[in-house]
C-alpha positions as CSV (number, residue, x, y, z in Angstrom):
1,M,95.9,95.5,143.8
2,K,92.6,93.3,141.5
3,A,89.9,94.9,141.8
4,Y,85.6,93.9,140.5
5,V,84.6,97.1,138.2
6,I,81.8,98.5,136.3
7,P,84.6,100.0,133.7
8,N,82.6,103.6,132.7
9,E,79.6,105.4,132.6
10,H,78.0,103.1,129.6
11,A,79.0,99.7,131.0
12,R,75.5,98.3,132.8
13,G,74.5,94.8,133.9
14,L,76.2,92.1,136.0
15,D,78.0,91.4,132.5
16,A,79.9,94.5,132.2
17,I,81.7,93.6,135.4
18,E,85.7,93.7,134.6
19,L,88.3,92.0,136.5
20,A,90.8,94.9,136.6
21,D,94.3,96.4,138.1
22,M,93.3,99.2,140.1
23,P,96.1,101.5,142.2
24,T,95.8,100.5,145.6
25,P,94.4,103.8,147.6
26,A,95.6,105.7,150.1
27,P,93.6,106.3,153.5
28,T,91.7,110.0,153.0
29,P,91.0,111.8,156.2
30,G,89.0,110.0,158.7
31,H,89.4,106.5,156.9
32,V,91.5,103.9,157.0
33,L,92.6,101.4,154.6
34,I,92.2,97.7,155.1
35,K,93.5,94.8,153.6
36,V,90.5,92.5,152.2
37,H,90.1,89.5,153.3
38,A,86.1,88.3,152.8
39,V,83.0,90.6,151.3
40,G,79.3,89.9,151.7
41,L,77.4,89.7,148.8
42,N,73.5,91.4,148.5
43,P,71.1,92.7,146.2
44,V,71.8,95.8,146.0
45,D,74.9,95.0,144.3
46,Y,73.8,93.5,141.2
47,K,71.1,96.3,141.7
48,L,74.2,99.1,141.6
49,A,75.6,97.3,138.4
50,E,72.4,97.7,136.4
51,G,71.7,101.0,137.9
52,G,74.9,102.8,138.6
53,N,74.8,106.0,140.5
54,E,75.1,109.8,139.8
55,N,78.1,109.9,142.1
56,W,80.4,107.4,140.5
57,T,83.5,108.1,138.6
58,Y,85.5,105.6,136.5
59,P,86.2,102.8,136.8
60,H,83.9,102.3,139.8
61,I,84.4,99.4,142.2
62,L,81.7,97.6,143.3
63,G,80.6,96.0,146.7
64,L,79.6,97.6,150.5
65,D,79.9,94.3,153.5
66,V,83.8,94.0,153.7
67,A,85.9,92.2,156.5
68,G,89.5,92.6,156.8
69,E,92.7,94.0,158.4
70,I,93.4,97.5,159.3
71,V,96.7,98.6,157.0
72,E,97.2,101.9,157.0
73,I,95.2,104.9,159.3
74,G,94.4,108.1,158.1
75,E,94.7,111.8,159.1
76,G,91.9,112.3,162.0
77,V,91.4,108.9,163.1
78,E,90.3,108.4,166.5
79,D,93.3,106.7,168.0
80,T,91.2,103.7,169.1
81,W,91.9,101.9,165.6
82,K,95.2,100.6,165.4
83,V,97.0,98.7,162.4
84,G,96.0,95.4,162.6
85,M,92.9,95.3,164.0
86,R,90.2,93.1,162.6
87,V,87.2,95.0,161.5
88,A,84.1,94.8,159.2
89,G,81.9,97.5,157.9
90,H,79.1,98.5,155.7
91,G,80.0,100.8,153.2
92,D,78.9,103.7,151.0
93,L,77.4,103.3,147.2
94,R,78.5,106.7,146.3
95,Y,81.8,106.0,146.3
96,N,84.9,103.1,145.3
97,G,83.9,99.7,147.2
98,C,85.6,96.4,148.5
99,F,84.8,93.8,145.7
100,A,89.4,94.9,145.6
101,E,91.9,93.7,147.9
102,Y,91.9,96.8,149.7
103,V,89.2,99.2,150.8
104,N,89.4,103.3,151.7
105,A,86.8,103.2,154.3
106,P,85.6,105.7,156.8
107,A,86.2,104.7,160.7
108,Y,82.9,105.5,162.0
109,E,81.7,102.9,160.1
110,L,83.8,99.9,161.5
111,A,83.2,97.3,164.3
112,L,86.3,95.5,165.9
113,I,85.2,91.4,165.0
114,P,85.4,89.3,168.0
115,D,88.8,86.9,168.3
116,D,86.0,84.0,167.9
117,V,84.5,85.2,164.7
118,E,85.8,84.5,161.2
119,Y,86.3,87.3,158.6
120,T,83.6,85.2,156.1
121,T,81.0,85.2,158.9
122,A,81.5,89.2,159.8
123,A,81.1,90.2,156.0
124,G,78.2,88.2,156.1
125,L,76.2,90.5,158.9
126,L,76.7,93.6,157.6
127,C,74.0,95.0,154.9
128,S,71.4,92.3,155.6
129,A,71.9,91.8,159.2
130,L,72.1,95.6,160.0
131,T,68.8,96.3,158.1
132,A,67.2,93.3,160.2
133,Y,68.1,95.1,162.9
134,Q,66.8,98.1,162.4
135,T,63.6,96.8,161.9
136,I,63.7,95.0,164.9
137,N,65.9,96.9,167.5
138,R,65.6,100.8,166.0
139,K,62.4,101.1,164.0
140,P,59.7,99.8,166.1
141,N,58.2,100.1,169.7
142,L,58.0,96.9,171.3
143,N,56.5,97.2,173.9
144,L,53.0,96.3,173.1
145,V,54.2,93.8,170.1
146,R,53.5,90.1,170.8
147,T,53.1,88.9,167.5
148,A,54.8,90.0,164.4
149,L,55.0,88.5,161.1
150,V,58.4,89.0,158.9
151,H,58.3,88.5,155.1
152,G,60.7,86.5,153.6
153,G,62.3,84.3,156.0
154,S,64.6,82.2,154.0
155,G,66.1,85.6,152.8
156,A,69.3,86.8,154.9
157,V,67.4,90.2,156.1
158,G,63.9,88.2,156.9
159,G,65.9,85.5,158.6
160,V,67.6,87.3,160.9
161,A,64.8,89.6,161.8
162,V,63.0,86.2,163.1
163,Q,65.5,85.8,165.2
164,L,66.2,89.0,166.2
165,A,62.3,89.5,166.9
166,K,62.1,86.0,169.1
167,M,65.0,86.9,171.2
168,H,62.1,89.7,172.5
169,G,59.6,87.4,172.9
170,I,57.5,88.2,170.7
171,T,55.7,85.3,168.4
172,V,56.9,85.2,165.0
173,F,55.5,84.4,161.4
174,T,57.0,84.3,158.7
175,T,56.7,83.7,154.9
176,C,58.5,81.6,152.2
177,S,57.7,79.4,149.1
178,T,57.2,75.9,149.0
179,R,60.7,75.0,148.3
180,N,62.3,76.6,151.4
181,V,59.8,75.3,154.1
182,D,62.4,73.3,155.5
183,Y,65.1,75.5,155.5
184,V,63.4,77.8,157.1
185,R,62.1,75.5,159.5
186,E,65.4,73.6,160.1
187,H,67.9,77.2,160.2
188,V,65.4,80.2,161.3
189,H,62.8,78.3,163.7
190,P,59.8,80.8,163.1
191,D,56.5,79.9,165.5
192,A,54.7,79.5,162.1
193,I,55.4,79.7,158.7
194,I,53.1,80.8,155.7
195,D,53.9,79.4,152.4
196,Y,52.6,82.2,150.2
197,R,52.4,79.8,147.2
198,T,49.7,77.8,149.2
199,Q,48.3,79.2,151.6
200,D,46.5,82.6,152.0
201,V,48.7,84.9,153.6
202,D,45.9,87.3,154.8
203,E,43.9,84.1,156.3
204,R,46.6,82.9,157.8
205,V,47.3,85.8,159.9
206,R,44.1,86.1,161.4
207,E,43.9,82.4,162.1
208,L,47.5,83.0,164.1
209,T,46.6,86.1,165.7
210,D,42.7,85.1,166.5
211,G,41.1,87.7,164.2
212,R,43.5,90.9,165.8
213,G,46.0,90.8,163.1
214,A,49.7,91.4,164.0
215,D,51.1,94.3,166.3
216,L,54.5,94.2,163.8
217,I,55.3,93.7,160.2
218,V,58.4,93.9,158.4
219,D,58.1,94.2,154.0
220,T,61.3,92.9,152.5
221,V,59.0,91.5,148.9
222,S,57.5,95.3,147.6
223,G,55.7,98.0,147.8
224,E,52.4,96.2,146.7
225,E,53.0,93.5,149.4
226,A,53.7,96.6,151.8
227,E,49.8,97.8,150.8
228,R,48.4,94.9,151.5
229,D,50.2,94.5,154.7
230,L,48.3,97.1,156.0
231,G,45.3,95.3,156.4
232,R,47.2,92.5,158.3
233,L,47.8,95.0,160.6
234,A,46.3,95.0,164.2
235,Y,44.9,98.2,166.2
236,N,47.9,100.3,167.2
237,G,49.9,97.8,164.6
238,Q,53.7,99.2,162.6
239,L,55.0,98.2,159.6
240,V,58.3,99.0,158.7
241,T,59.7,98.4,154.9
242,I,62.9,98.2,153.7
243,V,61.4,98.5,150.2
244,D,58.8,100.7,149.1
245,V,56.7,103.1,151.2
246,P,52.6,102.2,150.0
247,P,50.3,104.3,149.4
248,V,48.2,105.2,153.1
249,S,45.4,107.3,153.4
250,A,45.3,109.5,156.6
251,A,42.0,107.9,157.2
252,Q,43.2,104.5,156.7
253,M,46.2,105.3,159.3
254,F,44.0,107.2,162.0
255,G,41.4,104.6,161.9
256,G,43.4,101.8,163.0
257,A,46.0,103.6,165.1
258,M,48.9,102.3,162.6
259,S,52.5,104.0,161.9
260,I,54.9,103.5,158.8
261,D,58.5,103.4,159.1
262,V,60.9,103.1,156.2
263,V,64.6,101.5,156.6
264,N,67.6,102.8,154.1
265,L,70.4,101.5,155.7
266,G,72.8,103.4,153.5
267,G,71.4,106.8,153.7
268,A,72.6,107.4,156.9
269,H,76.5,107.6,154.9
270,A,75.0,110.6,153.2
271,S,72.6,112.5,155.7
272,G,74.9,114.8,157.4
273,N,74.4,112.8,160.6
274,P,77.2,111.9,162.6
275,M,75.4,110.0,165.3
276,E,73.8,108.1,162.3
277,Q,76.6,107.6,161.0
278,H,78.5,106.2,164.0
279,D,75.8,103.8,164.6
280,L,76.1,102.0,161.8
281,G,80.0,100.6,163.4
282,T,77.6,100.3,166.5
283,M,75.2,98.2,165.1
284,A,77.7,95.7,163.4
285,S,79.2,95.8,167.2
286,D,76.0,94.3,168.1
287,V,75.6,91.5,165.6
288,L,79.2,90.6,165.9
289,S,78.6,90.1,169.5
290,M,75.7,88.7,169.3
291,V,76.6,85.6,167.2
292,S,80.3,85.2,169.1
293,Q,78.1,84.5,172.1
294,G,76.2,82.2,169.8
295,Q,72.8,83.7,170.4
296,L,72.4,84.6,166.2
297,D,72.9,82.5,163.3
298,P,74.3,84.7,160.4
299,L,72.7,82.1,157.9
300,I,75.3,81.9,155.7
301,T,74.7,79.1,153.4
302,G,77.8,79.6,150.9
303,V,81.1,80.6,150.7
304,L,82.5,81.6,146.8
305,P,86.5,82.0,146.0
306,F,87.4,85.6,145.0
307,S,87.3,84.2,141.6
308,D,83.5,83.2,141.6
309,L,82.3,86.9,142.9
310,V,80.1,87.3,140.0
311,E,79.2,84.0,139.5
312,G,77.2,84.6,143.4
313,L,76.1,87.7,141.8
314,H,74.5,86.1,139.6
315,S,72.7,83.7,141.7
316,L,71.5,86.4,143.5
317,A,69.8,88.0,140.6
318,E,68.3,85.0,139.8
319,H,66.7,84.7,143.2
320,K,68.8,81.3,143.7
321,V,69.8,82.0,147.1
322,T,68.1,81.5,150.4
323,G,70.1,82.8,153.7
324,K,73.4,84.8,152.7
325,L,76.8,84.5,150.4
326,V,79.8,85.3,151.2
327,V,83.6,85.7,149.5
328,D,86.4,84.4,150.9
329,F,89.6,86.1,149.2
330,D,92.0,83.9,151.1
331,A,90.5,80.7,149.9
């Protein structure tokens, strides 16, 4: 089978990726073999190409987000999964991935794709959408959340997080750069947009919350931005970070009665906790259902052929992408 690989332990970076002939894997216990129809591209993909992982064997196949068809079932897989089912799942970065014609995937991560959802749409609803799902529907207590600041509304995580927060009736503000304001207004629909290049984020949050601060902040940017977010929180405020944990003193946390949560989506694979592992499939089922019912826009802004996969990763690495990029293996 054809696959995009990091050829050896000394090769690093996007320019080191090769299209190679690899043996088609057999499904191992607890896994299914999937014929790949589409994959999602994520920042973590180019970061792994640049940094590698100590668990890899080589050549290593990249790719985490897969949508495809089950063609073979391994030993010990629940009989709810059948050959021919259309499935999607977010993979384990320690092992060979899905930038290939076939992938061996653990059954616990999978969700059934609704009949009215295309493979490309399903592939775009995994790493980014599941991360967004955790920032809104898993980590925070939403009982007293009236206002939320979601950073990076033009990105795949931020754009979905804004939509999910609004489903809960929360007033949502989002940050983005000047060039993305129109995109965010047209496709993401927050209650307010903060252009961080021309506006003071602290000042705008105070204005939008009548000086109270935001009840919930989702930081998708950096540890430095998350540290600034601590000063933007309301009393009893909650910060959810997907990038880094900000330094905070006990006095600061206690004085503001604040809480900090961290999202590490892929860590569930290595956690050894079967409930957390199966939740990957549960969350994927939820977001796929939302799209099927017209409640959620996956914000897919580009669909590339298999031959342009590496070019797509370059676009992500160069921060040229709004929304989500996917690769259609059937194009």
